[in-house]
N, C-alpha and C positions, 0 to 999 in steps of 0.2 A: 590212613586215610588215601586216598588215591588220590593223588595230585595228576596225575596223568592228565595231556590235554595235548590243545592241536600247535600249545607251543611247543611241547616237551622235546622233539626234535631239533627245532630251531637254536641258534648260534651266532655266536660271533666268530666263529673261526672265519680263514681268510680262503674264498675261492676258488679252489683249484686250476678250476677252467672254467671265470668267468673273462670276456674279454668286454674289451671299451672301446670307441670312438669318437671323436671329437670334433662337434662340427663346427665351427670358426662362422658360418653365417649367424650372423642375429637371430632369435626367435621371439620376434609379434608377439605377444599373451592378450588372450581374447580384453581384459581388463584393463588394456592400456600400457604397462606396461613393458619393457622389452628383454629380454639374458640379452646378452652381447654374446655368447656362446655356451654348447649344453654340451656335456662329457655322457653319457650313453654306455652302464656293463650290463650285458648281456651273457648267457648262457645259450646255447643252441644240441640239439639230438638228433643224430640219427642224418640224412643225406638229401640234400637237397638233390632230385632230380630233373633229367636232361633239359626238359620243358617247363620246370621252375614253378608245376603247380599243385606243389603237393609242399607246400608251408604251411604250419595252422602255428599261432600266433596264441601266448598264452598272460592271461593281466593276471596282478596277484593283487588280493587284501590290503588292505589299509598296511599294515605291518608286517607283508612276504616282501623276496628280491624277487631274483632272476633266480635263483638255485632251487626249480619245481623239485627235479629225482638228483641222485645219483648217477653216475657218470659211469662210475665199476665199484667195480667189493670196498675199495680201499675210500674213499669219495663219500664225504659223509650225506646224508639222508636229508630230502630236500620237501619243503612244505607239500605236492601232492605228490608223492611214493605212491599213494595203490590207482595214481590215472596213468603217469607219466613212462612208460616206458618200454622193452621190446613185450610182446604179446598184448601187453594191455592197452585200456581204451583207445588211450592220444598214443599210435601202439607207433616207437620210434625204427619201426620195422620198417615203415610203413609213410611214417611222415616227417618231416622235417620241422623239429618243434625251437619253435623261438618265444623265448622266457628274458624279458629287461626288467631292470629294479627299473621304477617309475619315475618320473621328471619331481621331483621334492623331498624324495626316499633321502634315505641317507645308508645307500649298500651300493656306492661307489656313483651311481646316476647322478648327475647337479642338484644340489640340493639347497637349503639353510647352511651346511656345517663346511658347505667348499669357501673356497678364495671367489670372491669377484676380484674379474680379471682388472677389473679398469680402477680399485681402489685398492688390491692389494692384503684386502682382509679379508675377515669372513664372511658371508652376507647375514648371519642372524635372520635377525627381525626385520633386516632392508632385504630381504629376499621376497622376491614380488609375489604377491596373492595370486594363483594359478588355478584355474577348472582341470575340468576334464579333460575337458577339451582341447583342450596345453600337452594336457598327458599324452592323448592321443597326438596330435603333432607332434612330440618328439618322436611318436612311436613309429611314427611313416615316416620322419627320417632319416631312422633306425633299417626299416624296410625296404626303404629304394637305397640307401646303403648299399644293399646283401642282393640287391640285382630284381628285386619280389616286385613284379608287376600287382599281383591282384593274388590277395592270400586267397589256399583255401576256405582256412576259419580264422572266426578273434574266440576264446575260449578265456572264462574267468567270471570266479565270486564274487561276489560283494563290490568293491571296489570293483573289481576287476568282471563282473560282470556289467556297472556300469560301462569299466573302456567299451567291451561289446559292442554294447550298445550304443554309444557315440560314433565308434567305428562301423558301426552298420549306415548308419544316419550325415556320420559326416564325408566319409569320404564311399557312397552307394557302388562306382565299379571298382571299388579294391579287393573289396572281401568276396564270396560265394556262401560263405554260412556264418553265421550267427549265435553265440554258444553263452547267454547267460542266467548264472546259477547265484540264486539266494540274494537275489537283487530287485529293481523296478522301476520306477518314472523317477521318482522322488522320494526321502526319507519321510517319516510321518514328522508329525510336530516333538513325539513325546520323545523318536528315536533322533533328535536334532537337540532338544532339551541335557541328553544325555553325555552329547559332545558341547552342547556348552560347557555345562559344568566341571567338565575332563578339564577342558579350555584352562578352565578357569585356574582349576588347583595347579597347571603350572606355572600357567604365570603371578598367581601367589603367592608360590614359592622362597623361600628369601635368597636361595641361590640359583636364581634365573637371571638375573639383577636386566630388567629390559629385554630380555632376551639377544644377550649378549656375555652368556655366560662362559664360556669358550674363554674370554677375555681377562676371567677372571678365577682361573681356574679350577674353577666348580659345576658338579651339575645337579640339576633342577631334580634329582632321585625321588625324593616324597611326591612332589604335586606328577611326577609322573607315573611315580607306580599306583596312583591315586586315582589319574585316567585310564590306566591297565587296565584296573580293580573295575571301571566305572564298567570299559568293556566287554570286561567278559562277562557281566552280570548280562547283557545286551546277545551277547552270542551264545549262550547258554540258554535252556527252555525252562520251564514250572517244572515238569519234568522230569529228565536228566540231572535238575536240580535235588530234584526229593529223591531219588533215588543212589545219586551220589551224598549225597550229606544228609540225608534224613536217621539211616540207619543210628550215628555215631554224633547227633546235632547237638551235644551237648560238649562232646570232645578231641575240642583243639589241642589242636601239636605245637610243643612250647618248643620255639626256633629262632632262630637269629633278625630278629624282627621290631624295628619301634614301630608295630600296625598291629594293632586286639587280635589274639588267639586264641579268643578263649570257648567261640565255637569255631565250628570245626568250617563251617564253610570262611567263617575269618583267616582258619590258616589256610586256607588253600586260595583264597586272594593276596593271603601278603604274597605269598610263595611266589602264586603271579608277577604282581606286582614288580615285587624284589627281580624276578627272574630280568623280565621285561627293561627292563633297567640297563645292563648290561649288552643288548643288543641293538638298541633307538637311541635315535634323538629326538629330544624335545621340540625342540624348533620343527622336524619333520615332522611330528604325530599335529603339530598344530596346521602346519600346510595345507595337508593330504587332509585330515579330520573335515576343517572349511571348504576342502574340493569337493569331497560327497557332499558337503554340507549344500551349495551352492547349482547341483544337478538339479535339473529344473524340466524335464519330458516334458509334461504335463499333467493336469489334476482332473484334466475331464475327457470323455470321451471325442471332443472337435478338436482341441487342444493336441490330443495324441495322435488322434492321427494326421494329424497336418503334421507335428514332429517325425510323424513314422512314412508319411507316404513318396519318400523320393527313396527310400531305404530298396536293394532287389535282391537281397543276400536270400536262403533259407535259412530259417527260425526254429530252432528247437531252446524252449524258455522252461527249463525248471526253478520251480519254490520248494518248498520245503514246510510242512504242513503245523509246525513248533515257532517258527520261525515270525517274531513279534518284531525284532530289525527292519525287515525287508519283508509286510508279513505277505502271503501267498496272494489275495484278493489285486495288492499293483500287478505284480505280475500276469495276476489273467486280466487285467486292465488289458494291457502289452499287447496282449496276446487274442482279445479282440477285439481292438483296435486296427490288428493288422491281418484276419480275418476279412473285419468289414472292407479292407479295401484290397478284398483279391490277393492279398501277400500268401505266401508258400508258410506254414508258420505250423511248427507244435505245439506244445505248454504240456506239460504235469506236474503237479501239484503231490509232490511223491512221500507219504504217509510216513510220517518222522516224530520220535521225540529228544531228536538232538537241538531243537534249536536252529538259529543261524549256522552256526557250524557247523552246520550234519555236511552239508555239500565240500567236507577237510575229511572227515572221519570215516569209518568202515561198514557202521552199523545199516546202513538202510543204500551200499555201495553195489548191489547185486543187483537194484534195480537203475538209481541214475545214470550207476558207473555203462550197464550192458546197452542205455538207450543213450548216449555218450557213445557207444561205442558203433553203432547200426547206422545213426546217424551219421558220421564223418565215413563211413563204409559210402553212406551211400550214396554223399555231398559226390567223397571222388570216383564213385562207381559213374556219376554225368556227367564229372569235366572229362571225362579220361574215352565214356563210350565215345562207339562213331552210330550206331544205332540202338535201334528199341531192341528190349529183350521179346525174345520166340512171346504170340499173345495164349494165353491158355481159358480154352473153358471152362466156364462154372463149374464145381461136383452136385450145384446147388439148384435142384428143380427150378427154385422159386426166383433164384439168382441170371439166372438165364437168361429167364420171361424177364425181368425186370434190364438186363443188360439187353434184351429185342430194344424193348419201351423204348430206350432212352436213345436218341438220334446221337450219331458223329459231332463232337463239334458244340457240344452242350456241359453248360455248367451247375456242376451237383454240388452240392451238399448232404450229407449221409447221414443222420439221429441215429446211437444207439449202432455202431458201424462194427461192435464189437471187435472182431481180431483182423479186421478192414480186409478179408474175404473178395467179399465182390468191390469192392476199391479197388483191389491189387487190378484185378483187370480189368475194371475200365478205364484203368490209367495205363496200362499196357494197348488196349485196342487206341486210346487218344494217341501214344507212341508211335504205336508202326503204322497211324492212320497220317502220322504225322509227318513219317517219315518217308512216309511212297510216293503222299501229291508232294514235299516239299525238297526233301531229299535233304532236309535240319536235320543235324548231328541231337540228340538224345538232353544235350544240355544246354537247348535251346528251350528250355518247361516255358519258358514266358507265352512263349506261341500257343504251350496248350489250355484248355480250360481249366479255368477254375475245381477241380476238385481235393473235395475239406468229409471228412470224417471228424463226428463230434462220440465222444466217448468217455464215458464215464471210472472203468477200472478201471486203474494203471494196472495191473498185468497187460490189458489186451492193450492199452495206449503205446505202451513196451512191443509189442508182436507187429503193430498198424508202422512203428517207427523202423521194424526191423524187415519192415517188407517192403519200404520205402515211401507209405503210405501216409500223406499228412495229417494231423489230427491234434484234436485241442480237444481235452479233456475237459468238460462237461454236463452237469444234470440238466438231463432235458427238460425235472418240474419247473425249472426253474426261469424257462423260455428262451426265445434266440434273443432275448432285446439287438445285439450287439452286431445282425446283421441288416441291412437295409432292405425296406420293402422293392421286391421282385430282382434282391441281389442276384437267384440262382433260377435257373431254367428248370434244374427238377430238385425238390425235396424229397429224402427214398425213410422209410419208418419203414424198415423189413424184421417182422418176427420181433421187434420191438409192443407194441402199442399196447399189450398186457399186460406188460409192465409201469406204459405210464398210470399215477395219481391223480392226475386232471387232464383227459383225455380231450372236454373241448377244450381247454384252455390251448396244449401241443398244435391238435388239427389248426385250431385260428393259427398258430403262430405259424406254421407249415404253412400254413396258405397265404400266412401275408410274404411270409421272404423266398418264397419258388412260385412260379408261375402255374407249373405240376407237380402236383405232391404224386407219389406211389407209394400207396399200405399196400406191406401184407402181416398176413397175421393166421395162428394156425385154428380154425372153425368147429367151434365145440358144439355143431350141428351136423360136424360126420360120423356113420351110421358105426362105426369101430366104437365108440365115446358115447352114442344115446347106447350099447348094446353092453359095452360092458357097464356103465351105468344102471341102468335097469334092469338090468340079469344078474349083473357081478352083484352093485352094490355096490362097488369100487370108484374111486376118482380117477378119471382122466386119464394118461398116459402123455405129455406133447415131444417132441425132439426138439431139441436145442442140439443145432447142428450135430455131431453124430451122434448126441446123447437123450439118452431116454429121459424125463425129468421127472420124481413123485411130484407127490404135492407138496410135502415137506422141503426141500430141495428148489424147487424152481421159483424162480423170480418176480414169474405175474403175480396180478394181484387182479387182474379181473381175466374173466370166458367172458367169449362173446362169439352169436354163429354169424356167416353171412346175411342171413338175414337181418341179421342188426344190427349190420353196418350203413345196410341200403336205408334200413329204415332213417339211423339215424341220418344219413345224407339227406333224404326227403325232409326229415325236420328242419335243415341247417342250412337248406337252399343251397348245396357241397354238387356239384354237376359229375356222376361220374362220366369220366369218358372211353373207360377201359376196364372189363372186370374179367379177369380169367383166375378158374376154380383150376384146384392141382392136387391130384391124386397122384403125390411126391413116391409113394411108396410101389407104387407101381409106374412113377417120371412116367405120365403125359398128361394134358388133360382132360377135363373132364366137362359132355358132350350134357350129357343129359344130370338134370338133377340135382344143382351144382351143391347144394346146403347139405344135402347127404351122405352125394356119391367124394366130396374135394374133402381134403385135413385139411390145404392151407390156401386161401384167398388173392392173390393182389390185381390192383386195383391203383389202378388211375384217376385224380380228382382236380377239380379248382372248384375256383370261386364263383367263373365263367359258363 
């Protein structure tokens, strides 16, 4: 039986490279109490540059600590070994990485098992109830102590992801980028229920002694182990549990434990529970799980937008498809609220069978790790660069025409943006214009118009992020409900109309959200398509970028002609402002008999 989990590399060994700082100034807490002083234990990786603009703060999950990665070959591995280090996505050759044990923890930072300086005794259950906001306030003291005015990024998963969100809303001027993984606006009631049962298990243990177990020389080991077992169930997914346990379901392992081991999953949970007790404190579990449960960014779009409005950073929000502790829908709601506020946001739901723990595992790392790498690289470039990159004309004729149709300074939403080719060139053009007109540095991106792509293919989402394009993963067939009426000057649907299932619905949504809409599509009336069908009896072949797709490999679900689209617009009272027929094979506009001679059509429409 495989007992390997995200806990496998963690232990209670001394932290060889840990540093600590004690702040004697009292810390007022959100719920009314005060900590007379706080100690923070932290580790750093890499070097802070002269401008102090390359600092990345890592925030750990509930059971994590300051030890994110090994510092050398003699050091123990850390909880995010796959992500942090030389040449890794969070590259310690480029970034100064800081990871602190969070307030309320049990690995050095002030928590319930510390001595209260006012009483000379351990806090125990007298440790104040804290919030995620309090945890972030303590982290901010550390950042100020290190002389850093603005973090390049705050990154974390689970509780760490919530910390990143809190940083972006509590200290909007102190971070340039936020990367929350496997997090959300709040816990579901189902997840909250698991936490309640876990806390009850700890508090009902006879050795808990009202939280003063240290005074009795005991540990509520059974209760804490059961709490961890419950936690592990929420960190896994149905698919991962089936793969891990179904083949030897009835073959539990005999082991030195008081918990049931009749079934393989029982042996696994017993092992994880017993192992957890060796390195974690029960009162810290109560404190931190309650802080997670209290976090509430907003459960409606209106409240979410109100909470997120003051954030000024770039966002990369990542969820995992099989995560039911923080369901992807909650991450998507945050991304949609940010997009509706014209914030710079990237979002992707990573296909995964690993459940909530996916952000700690290598299974899907190729995708989410590279997204983080590219996002950080672009964020750092925007801060460091003194100007815009050179403008490149598009290599697709329809892109060239669309680009010429969009005036400078216009806000743009590109539906089905693919690999971001059009938006990359549009953004380059805007950065060049901004620099020429005002001399603003490239990192003054707030002065740029809102340029955003929507794309369903996660591999294309990665390529957009690598190009520095803001992109939100979305299914166009579900509409554009997150966006306001006339929010964008232009909404683009470039060579995507033929893949849409409900054309009327999507076009209605485009016309609602955009003052003008640009639609391009392959024209089935093109003479070569007609010839191929009438003379050869073969289906037309349409070009998708540099590829020509056959009938069985295309994502197209419908085929239309220029004449069909004109007729559709007449019936729906859609006004056609411009109609540009193109012969992309000859790389030129078509002037005669466009329904026969154009293979691609670009149309500008509106409702008025």
